[in-house]
N, C-alpha and C positions, 0 to 999 in steps of 0.2 A: 695442294696445287700442282696442277700437271707442268711437264717440262716445256711444252710449248709457252704456255702461258708465262711462266718463270722468264724464258728465254726473251719473249717479247716485251716484258717489262723492264728485264736488264738492259736490253738494248734502248727503249726509251728513255732509259735513265741515263746511260752513257750521252746521248743526244742533247740532253738538256744545257741549255745554253749557260754559262755562269761568267762571272768575272770577279776580276781581284781588285782592290783598291784600298782608300783610307775612308775611315768614317770620323767625323767630327762630330761631337756631343756637347753642345752649349748650356750653359745654366743662365738663362736669361734674368734671373735674380743677382747674381753676383758676379758675372762675367767668366767665370771659369769655365777653361775649355779642356776635353778629354779628347786626344787625336789617338787612333790606334788602325795600324793596316791589317788586312785580311786576306788570305788567299781566295776565298769565297765570300762574296758579299750578299750573294742571294738569301734574302731573308735574313739577314744578321740583325737588323733593327728588331725583328719581331723576337729573336732569340736574346737580344741584349735587355729587352724589356721584360723578357720571362725572368731571366737571372736576378734581374734588378729587384721584379715583384715579388720574388721568394728569398730576397736579402743574401744572395750568393753571389754577386758580381764581385770579381778579384781587387777592383780599383776600390779602396775603403772611402775615399774622399767622394767619388761618384756615387757609391751607394748611400752615404750618408746623406748627401744631398737629394738624392732620390727619396729617402725616408722622410726627411724634414720638410723638403717643398713639395714633392709630390711631381708626378710625370707632367703636369701641365707647364712645369717650370725649364723643361728641358727640351732642345731641339736637336735634331740630327741632320746631318747633311753628309751625302758621300761624295768623295772627288778623289781624282786619280785614277777613275776606272780603267781597266786595262782587260782586254781579251788574254787568259792566261795561256792559251795554245799558242798565241803569237810569241810570247816570251819563252816559252819552254823549248821551242824549236831552234 
């Protein structure tokens, strides 16, 4: 990759809008709730789904529910979204 293209891609990456906040995953079968805050919520649900699908999610109870009940019994919602640059300044 030439230097100009690399520089262009790096600048585009820096301009991506992200937001921090909290994710709540609710098990519709038993009412259990998992809550976690993240500094970057962008595409976080896909990352969590991938970890759960591979059996590598750090929360044992959520992983167990995913394995036993499947994805369709879990719902995700994000709240307390904040622009990180606003809080870092």
